[in-house]
C-alpha positions as a Markdown table, in Angstrom:
| # | Residue | x | y | z |
|---|---|---|---|---|
| 1 | Ile | 10.6 | -4.4 | 2.8 |
| 2 | Thr | 13.0 | -4.0 | 5.8 |
| 3 | Ile | 14.5 | -0.6 | 6.4 |
| 4 | Thr | 17.7 | -1.1 | 8.5 |
| 5 | Glu | 18.9 | 2.5 | 8.8 |
| 6 | Asn | 17.3 | 5.4 | 10.6 |
| 7 | Gly | 16.3 | 8.3 | 8.4 |
| 8 | Val | 13.6 | 9.9 | 6.4 |
| 9 | Tyr | 12.2 | 7.9 | 3.5 |
| 10 | Gln | 9.8 | 8.4 | 0.6 |
| 11 | Ile | 7.7 | 5.3 | 0.1 |
| 12 | Ser | 5.5 | 5.0 | -3.0 |
| 13 | Tyr | 3.3 | 2.2 | -4.3 |
| 14 | Ser | 1.0 | 1.5 | -7.2 |
| 15 | Thr | -1.2 | -1.5 | -7.9 |
| 16 | Val | -4.2 | -2.6 | -9.8 |
| 17 | Gly | -7.0 | -4.1 | -7.7 |
| 18 | Thr | -10.3 | -5.9 | -8.3 |
| 19 | Asp | -13.1 | -7.3 | -6.2 |
| 20 | Thr | -13.5 | -10.9 | -7.3 |
| 21 | Thr | -17.1 | -11.3 | -6.2 |
| 22 | Gly | -18.9 | -8.4 | -7.8 |
| 23 | Ala | -19.5 | -4.7 | -7.0 |
| 24 | Gly | -17.5 | -3.5 | -4.1 |
| 25 | Thr | -14.5 | -1.6 | -2.9 |
| 26 | Thr | -10.9 | -2.6 | -3.5 |
| 27 | Ser | -8.3 | -1.0 | -1.1 |
| 28 | Val | -4.7 | -1.1 | 0.2 |
| 29 | Gln | -2.6 | 0.7 | 2.7 |
| 30 | Leu | 1.1 | 0.9 | 3.7 |
| 31 | Gln | 1.9 | -0.4 | 7.1 |
| 32 | Glu | 5.0 | 0.0 | 9.3 |
| 33 | Asp | 5.5 | -3.0 | 11.6 |
| 34 | Gly | 1.8 | -3.9 | 11.3 |
| 35 | Thr | 0.4 | -0.4 | 11.9 |
| 36 | Glu | -1.2 | 1.8 | 9.2 |
| 37 | Ile | 1.0 | 4.6 | 8.0 |
| 38 | Pro | -1.4 | 7.6 | 8.1 |
| 39 | Gly | -2.6 | 8.9 | 4.7 |
| 40 | Thr | -1.5 | 5.9 | 2.7 |
| 41 | Thr | -4.9 | 4.2 | 2.2 |
| 42 | Ser | -6.1 | 4.1 | -1.4 |
| 43 | Ala | -9.5 | 2.8 | -2.3 |
| 44 | Ala | -11.8 | 2.6 | -5.3 |
| 45 | Asn | -15.2 | 1.2 | -6.1 |
| 46 | Val | -15.7 | -1.4 | -8.8 |
| 47 | Ala | -19.1 | -2.0 | -10.4 |
| 48 | Asn | -18.6 | -5.7 | -11.5 |
| 49 | Ala | -16.6 | -8.7 | -10.6 |
| 50 | Asn | -13.0 | -8.4 | -12.0 |
| 51 | Asp | -13.4 | -4.7 | -13.0 |
| 52 | Gln | -10.0 | -3.1 | -12.4 |
| 53 | Ala | -9.0 | 0.0 | -10.4 |
| 54 | Ala | -5.7 | 1.7 | -10.2 |
| 55 | Leu | -4.5 | 2.4 | -6.6 |
| 56 | Ser | -1.5 | 4.4 | -5.5 |
| 57 | Gly | 0.0 | 6.3 | -2.6 |
| 58 | Thr | 3.1 | 8.0 | -1.3 |
| 59 | Ala | 4.2 | 8.7 | 2.3 |
| 60 | Ile | 7.2 | 10.4 | 3.9 |
| 61 | Val | 8.2 | 8.1 | 6.8 |
| 62 | Asp | 10.7 | 9.1 | 9.6 |
| 63 | Val | 12.4 | 5.9 | 10.8 |
| 64 | Thr | 13.8 | 6.5 | 14.3 |
| 65 | Ser | 14.0 | 2.9 | 15.5 |
| 66 | Ala | 15.4 | 0.7 | 12.7 |
| 67 | Pro | 14.9 | -1.9 | 11.7 |
| 68 | Val | 11.3 | -1.6 | 10.6 |
| 69 | Thr | 9.2 | -3.6 | 8.2 |
| 70 | Ile | 7.1 | -1.9 | 5.5 |
| 71 | Thr | 4.3 | -3.8 | 3.9 |
| 72 | Leu | 1.5 | -3.1 | 1.4 |
| 73 | Asn | -1.7 | -4.7 | 2.7 |
| 74 | Ser | -5.1 | -5.2 | 1.3 |
| 75 | Ile | -8.1 | -4.0 | 3.4 |
| 76 | Gly | -11.0 | -6.3 | 3.2 |
| 77 | Thr | -11.7 | -9.6 | 1.5 |
| 78 | Asn | -12.2 | -11.0 | -2.0 |
| 79 | Gln | -9.6 | -8.8 | -3.6 |
| 80 | Gln | -6.9 | -9.6 | -6.0 |
| 81 | Phe | -4.0 | -7.3 | -7.1 |
| 82 | Ser | -1.6 | -7.2 | -10.0 |
| 83 | Asn | 1.1 | -5.0 | -11.5 |
| 84 | Thr | 2.2 | -4.0 | -8.0 |
| 85 | Gly | 5.3 | -2.0 | -7.3 |
| 86 | Val | 6.7 | -0.4 | -4.2 |
| 87 | Ser | 9.7 | 2.0 | -4.1 |
| 88 | Val | 11.7 | 3.3 | -1.2 |
| 89 | Arg | 14.0 | 6.3 | -1.4 |
| 90 | Lys | 16.1 | 7.6 | 1.4 |
| 91 | Leu | 15.8 | 11.4 | 1.6 |
| 92 | Asp | 18.4 | 12.3 | 4.2 |
C-alpha cells in the first residue's frame, strides 16, 4: 500500500496464519518502507501443522515524508496466510 499524502493514518490488519511444518509460531507485522511499525507484531502458537490462528493489529502512523509504502510481512519461515485484509484510514 502506498500512502502519497502526509498525515495521520489508522492502519489495521487481520489474517489467519498457520505453520505448515508442525508446532510453532505464526506471526506478522506492519512495516513502513521496510522498517517495523512499533507495536504491530501479532503472533500465536499453533500445536500442529496447519492449525490456524487469527492475527490482527492496528497502528496510528504519522506520515511526514510521503510517499511511504506500508506492507504486512510474515516473521519467520514455513508460514501460510489466508483471509487477509488491510485497511487504511486518514484521520486528519
